[in-house]
N, C-alpha and C positions, 0 to 999 in steps of 0.2 A: 425421494422423501416427501412426505406432507408437508405443506406450509406450514403448518402447526407445529410439527416437530422442528425442522429449522428453527421459527421463533424460538420455542423452548431452549434449544441448544442454545441461541444468543444470548437470551433473556437470562435463563437461569446457569446454565453451566460455563457460559463466557460472561454473564454479568455485563454485560453490551447494552450501553445506552444511546439507541439511534440520534442522531441530530440531523436538521433541516438543511438541505443543500441549495444552489442556485442552478436553477435549471434554464439553460439556453437555448437549445436547439432540437428539432429533431431530430433522431436517427433517420439513417434510408436502408434500403435494401442490403447496399454491399455492406454495410456495418453488421445486419442480420446474418450475413450469410459469413463473414470474416469471423464472426462471435462460434456461429457453428460449428465451424471446422476448425478453430481454437481448443473449443470444448471435445469435439470430438479426438482431436490427437491426442490430448492431455488425457484423457478416458483410455484410449487405446494402450498408453504407455504406461498409465497405472495398473492397467489391467494384467500387462505383461509382468509387471514388478510391484506387488503390493507399497514395498516400504518407499517406493521412487516419491511419493508425495510428501515424505518425512526428510527428504534431503534435497529440498527445495527452498532457495531462499527468497522472499518475496520482497523490493524493496519500493519506498517511496520518500517523499519530502512535504512537508506541511508546515504553514505558515502558526505558530502560537499567539495571539495577541494578549496583550495585557487585558483588553476588554473583556476577556472570554472567547473571542469569537476564534476558530480554527478553519482554514479554509487550505487549498491546495497550492502549491509553487508553480506549477508546471502548467495548468490547464482547467477552464472550468467544468466542472461536470454536465453530462447532456442525458437527455433522455427521450423516451418517445412522448412524453407529455410534457407539456409547461403550464405548471399550476400558478405562474405567475408570484412565486414567492421568492421576496429577496431580504438576504439578512442585513440590515444597515451596520456599518461600522465606521468608528471616529474617523475623519480625515486624518491620515498618516498616527494611526493608531501605532503605538511601540509595538513589537515584534521579535520573535526567533523564529529561526528556518531550521527547520528541524529533519534529519535525514534518520532512516534507521532500517536495517534489513532483519526480516523475521523468517524464523524456520521452528519445528518442533525442536529445535536443539536449544535456541536461544532468541535473543535477540543483540543484534551487534547494532552500538547505538547508545545513546544517540548521540549524533556527531552534527553542531551546530556551524552553520555557513555565516561565519562573520569577519569583519577586519579586524585590526590589531585594536581599535577602538571598541570592542567586543557588539560592534552593531552589524543587525542583519544584512546581508549583502547579496546580491542576485546568483541564483546558481546556473554558472554559465559551463561551458566545455572545458576550459583550463580547470576552474576549481573542483568539478566532478571527477574529473580524471586524478587530480590529484588527490581527493579524498579516497576515491578507489586505491590508490597505489598507498598511499601513506597509511591509512585506518584501515579500511574494509578487508582487505586482502590480507594483510597479518591478522589482524584478528581473526578472519576465518580458516585460516591455518591453525590459528589455537585451539579454535572450537572443534577443528576435524575435516578434513573435506577428501573425497575422492573423486575417481574417474567418471562418477554418474551424479554429481552433484549439479542441479542446475539453478538458474541464477535469473529472476525476471525484473524487468522494471518498464517503465512507462514507454511511451514514444515521445518524451520531450524531448525538443532538439540538443538539449546538452549531454543528455544520455546518450542519444542515436548519432553525434558526431562522430568523424571518423577516429580522433582521439581516443574518445572513451570505447569506443568499439573495439578498437584494436587491443586496449587493455582486457577488455572481457573474454573477447577471443581468445585473450593468448590461456588467459586462467581456465575458462570456461569453455575447449574446443567444442563447437555445435553443439553445445548446453546454453546458449543464452535464449532467453524469452523477451525477445523485444521488437520493437519494429526494425526493420532491417537484422532482424537476429535469425539463427539459425530455425527458430520456432517463432514465428511471427504474432507479437500481441496484438488484440482485436483495439482498436482506438475505440473511445468513450467506452470506456468500460470498469469503470471503480467498483461495480456490483461484484466483479471476480477478482478483488485483489484483497488480501487480506489485511494490508494497512487500512485501507480504507473502510472495508464494513465490521472491523473489528479495532485494530490498533488506534487510530485517532480517535474514534468516537469513546473509545475505554478511556484512553488517557486523559481527555478532556473531562470526564464524569470525575476522575480523582485529581485531577490538578486544581482545577475550577469549585473543589467545595465549598471553598473561601478564597476570593480575589487576590491573588497574589500582588503584594505592592512594587517590588520591583525586577525588573527584567534577571536579575540576579537569582532571584528568590522562585522566580518562573522554572529557568534553567535548572534549578536544584531540584525542585518539585518533579518535572518531566523525570529526570535522573532516577531519582527516587521510587516513582512510581512504575518503572520500567524493569527496575531491579525486584520489584517487589512480586510482578508477575509471575507465579507458579509456572512450569513446564507444564503440568499438566492443560494448563488452559492455553497456552500455546498449540499442544498437540490437538487439541480437542478444535482449536481455530483453523488450523490446516485441513483436520478431517473433513471441516464442516467448508472448505473450499471446493473439496472434491465432490461434495453433495451439490455446492451449488452449480459446477461444471453440468451435472447431470441435470438439472434444473432448468440452465438455460436453454439446453437441448431439448427438453418439454416444451418450452416457450416459443421455441423456433427460433431461439438466440436473440429475444426482447427483455429489456432487463429485468431484473427481479426487484421492481419497486415494491412488492407486496412483500416480500421477504427481507427487505433489508430496513425500509425507512418507514414511519409511522403514518399512518395512513388519516 
């Protein structure tokens, strides 16, 4: 698919609003090779079963700051170029830590990682596995799942800890896309996960149309805007994910910077 077509899908069909990221280190040839292998594996699976892309749940977490900045919880974005662009945020800026899982069927979340005082906490293996058991898996069963349902997560330590992987492998035997999973997720690939190339940027554009005055209001808006996303938009986003796999192969595993982010 041509770059112009993908950009049209992002801007017009998905109403996606790109946002700048921090770029900190170059990728290497091993990264490119891992991305090529991953893209080919998924495309082969989707060729065998055209509906499988719509039976995939992709997950992630991010910080939403009251200042209006959104950044990832577990790792910084990487690219093959460093334009020396950094987003300045207030020191100790108030924030919420949000987790979501998204598929063509809907969004499970938001789940806010916080303590009893409703303050954001670090996502560690214990908290992550507890969220999977008490929140995600019960809701997933309500949405409907079968023996072909796939689950994706990035390679954050909390995600790939033994306790977390045990939970996931029990629910998705041989169908976990992750570092240490049955299908290996390529590191430093935010351009291939729907939460990064669509969901977080879309939510930011809606939630911060007017700056929320409190964390409570910020959380309310996140919930509201997630509820308002139509299923057609989710299905289009997952279809765009499949197109990105092919585009990544066409680019020999390099990031799709010309597609995702403003130049």
